[in-house]
Backbone as CSV, one residue per row, in Angstrom:
resi,resn,N_x,N_y,N_z,CA_x,CA_y,CA_z,C_x,C_y,C_z
1,MET,10.028,-52.486,-8.073,10.585,-53.926,-7.841,11.825,-53.961,-7.284
2,TRP,12.530,-53.251,-7.917,14.202,-52.954,-7.635,14.216,-52.315,-6.002
3,LEU,13.063,-51.441,-5.653,13.343,-50.948,-4.220,12.741,-52.042,-3.326
4,ILE,11.974,-52.859,-3.777,11.560,-54.200,-2.873,13.526,-54.974,-2.921
5,LEU,13.802,-55.168,-3.426,14.922,-55.953,-4.012,15.709,-54.973,-2.969
6,LYS,16.099,-53.823,-2.928,17.068,-53.430,-2.137,16.645,-53.221,-0.840
7,PHE,15.623,-53.449,-0.821,15.320,-53.354,0.982,15.596,-54.730,1.331
8,MET,15.382,-55.736,1.087,16.050,-57.344,0.888,17.479,-57.126,1.210
9,ILE,17.918,-56.639,0.232,19.563,-57.199,0.401,19.782,-55.935,1.433
10,ALA,19.266,-55.057,2.016,19.162,-54.323,3.570,19.361,-55.055,4.759
11,ILE,18.131,-55.383,4.182,17.546,-56.218,6.019,18.388,-57.541,6.027
12,ALA,18.625,-57.973,4.719,19.915,-59.505,5.108,20.917,-58.736,5.629
13,PHE,21.799,-58.387,4.948,23.092,-57.604,5.619,22.915,-56.753,7.033
14,ASP,21.471,-56.470,7.445,21.754,-56.109,9.092,21.546,-57.187,9.913
15,ALA,20.558,-58.501,9.090,20.577,-59.274,9.746,21.659,-60.227,10.177
16,LEU,22.766,-60.319,9.294,23.936,-60.829,9.590,24.583,-59.936,10.550
17,ASP,24.439,-58.639,9.812,25.491,-57.783,10.845,24.775,-58.058,12.283
18,PHE,23.907,-58.448,12.787,23.174,-58.485,14.137,23.939,-59.763,14.529
19,PHE,24.369,-61.100,13.655,25.064,-62.422,14.230,26.238,-62.044,13.968
20,ILE,27.006,-62.611,13.150,28.064,-62.690,12.594,29.283,-61.378,12.528
21,GLY,28.577,-59.845,12.789,28.748,-58.857,12.601,29.990,-58.346,13.841
22,ARG,29.366,-59.018,15.047,29.771,-59.281,16.337,31.026,-59.347,16.740
23,ILE,31.705,-60.589,15.875,32.461,-60.802,16.013,33.783,-59.995,15.942
24,PRO,34.782,-59.680,17.002,35.740,-58.465,17.036,36.815,-58.438,15.746
25,ILE,37.157,-57.638,15.791,37.665,-57.413,14.243,37.316,-57.674,13.160
26,PHE,36.436,-58.646,13.392,35.845,-58.963,11.718,35.027,-57.868,11.634
27,GLY,33.923,-57.617,12.724,33.113,-57.189,12.790,33.254,-55.799,11.993
28,SER,34.455,-55.188,12.285,34.895,-53.720,11.822,35.149,-54.126,10.166
29,VAL,35.598,-54.932,9.761,35.917,-55.252,8.696,34.557,-54.972,8.003
30,PHE,33.692,-55.883,8.509,32.289,-56.189,7.840,31.750,-54.537,8.024
31,ASP,31.299,-53.922,8.928,30.607,-52.500,8.883,31.750,-51.960,7.538
32,ILE,32.973,-52.224,7.068,33.385,-51.367,6.119,32.583,-51.633,4.662
33,ILE,32.448,-53.202,4.722,32.022,-54.076,3.593,30.365,-53.025,3.260
34,GLY,29.821,-53.275,4.475,28.360,-52.449,4.688,28.374,-51.256,4.043
35,GLY,29.404,-50.571,4.637,29.555,-49.060,3.962,29.660,-49.216,2.887
36,ILE,29.929,-50.135,1.978,29.929,-49.791,1.239,28.850,-50.402,-0.007
37,ILE,28.082,-51.639,0.667,27.179,-51.704,0.136,25.915,-50.882,0.079
38,SER,25.543,-50.142,1.130,24.968,-48.981,1.468,25.096,-48.229,0.361
39,MET,26.439,-47.941,0.543,26.326,-46.401,-0.120,25.808,-47.004,-1.664
40,LEU,26.029,-48.022,-2.270,25.547,-48.744,-3.724,24.188,-48.759,-3.990
41,LEU,23.640,-49.207,-2.435,21.709,-48.910,-2.231,21.065,-47.812,-2.648
42,TRP,21.698,-46.663,-1.631,21.114,-45.900,-1.203,22.033,-43.991,-1.726
43,GLY,23.102,-44.570,-1.831,23.659,-43.240,-2.613,24.684,-42.603,-1.174
44,ASN,24.503,-41.499,-1.252,25.267,-40.535,0.264,24.834,-40.850,1.243
45,ILE,23.734,-41.037,1.396,22.818,-41.185,2.543,23.461,-42.554,3.311
46,GLY,23.777,-43.549,2.518,24.307,-44.692,2.868,25.544,-44.729,3.462
47,ALA,26.262,-43.685,3.637,27.677,-43.858,4.373,27.149,-43.372,5.898
48,LEU,26.123,-43.419,6.074,25.390,-43.650,7.375,26.107,-44.823,8.380
49,GLN,26.225,-45.983,7.256,26.769,-47.396,7.993,27.956,-47.219,8.666
50,PHE,28.898,-46.177,7.839,30.119,-46.179,8.513,30.554,-45.194,9.678
51,GLY,29.304,-45.178,10.347,29.268,-44.538,12.005,29.490,-45.889,12.860
52,GLU,29.470,-47.077,12.187,29.094,-48.525,12.793,30.487,-48.412,13.238
53,LEU,31.394,-47.819,12.601,33.051,-48.019,13.037,33.330,-47.508,14.417
54,ILE,32.259,-46.565,14.744,32.417,-45.884,16.547,32.824,-46.938,17.302
55,ASP,32.076,-47.821,17.014,32.086,-48.712,18.073,33.005,-49.840,17.723
56,PHE,34.244,-49.999,18.269,35.644,-50.552,18.540,35.345,-52.060,18.893
57,THR,34.133,-52.677,19.504,33.776,-53.477,20.508,33.118,-54.402,19.169
58,ASP,32.519,-54.063,18.455,31.854,-54.259,17.196,30.327,-55.476,18.223
59,GLN,30.413,-55.116,19.797,29.118,-55.540,20.309,27.301,-54.408,19.857
60,ILE,28.010,-53.535,20.042,26.521,-52.669,20.283,25.974,-52.298,18.613
61,ASP,27.002,-52.010,18.283,26.423,-51.520,16.714,25.354,-52.655,16.009
62,GLY,25.574,-53.819,16.406,25.423,-54.458,15.793,23.898,-54.918,15.857
63,PHE,22.860,-53.826,17.372,21.690,-53.794,17.183,20.878,-53.014,16.470
64,ILE,21.532,-52.326,15.675,21.165,-51.225,14.962,21.101,-51.372,13.365
65,PRO,20.127,-51.475,12.687,19.866,-51.763,11.979,20.191,-50.624,10.979
66,THR,21.482,-50.185,10.291,21.859,-48.726,9.655,21.453,-48.994,8.130
67,VAL,21.756,-49.922,7.653,21.871,-50.065,6.382,19.706,-49.907,6.253
68,THR,19.555,-50.486,6.522,17.784,-50.908,6.276,17.379,-48.695,7.151
69,ILE,18.048,-48.507,7.719,18.031,-47.123,8.259,18.330,-46.390,7.168
70,ALA,19.293,-46.839,6.716,19.863,-45.558,5.364,18.926,-45.564,4.140
71,GLY,18.263,-46.643,3.974,17.036,-46.893,2.870,15.790,-46.065,3.381
72,ILE,15.422,-46.573,4.574,14.433,-45.524,4.636,14.584,-44.256,4.714
73,LEU,15.686,-43.696,5.115,15.686,-41.900,4.725,15.613,-41.883,3.272
74,SER,16.550,-42.698,2.964,16.282,-42.269,1.012,15.216,-42.170,0.800
75,LEU,14.480,-43.050,1.176,13.128,-42.907,0.522,12.578,-41.249,0.732
76,PHE,12.556,-40.589,2.384,12.548,-39.594,2.433,12.971,-38.558,1.992
77,PHE,14.407,-38.729,1.937,15.077,-37.675,0.965,15.473,-37.717,-0.147
78,ASN,14.536,-38.565,-0.792,14.461,-38.912,-2.135,15.807,-39.052,-2.691
79,GLU,17.006,-39.466,-2.179,18.128,-39.507,-2.884,18.473,-40.705,-3.770
80,LYS,19.313,-41.103,-5.128,19.170,-42.052,-5.837,18.129,-42.932,-5.548
């Protein structure tokens, strides 16, 4: 049950990132917050979310559901 809730949080965050995370400057702050949330949900593999800071325009990274991908990877690598 906890795993389903974690994935629901991840999917909701990625959906928000797709819409409001694309606002310049705010999107970068949103990516930092997302990285912290992702690490709380998925452990060290959640740091993958911080890779979205590479896109300083905040336009491309919104199309990649990074927090959800980190969750799927954590299932395979059995972390946290």
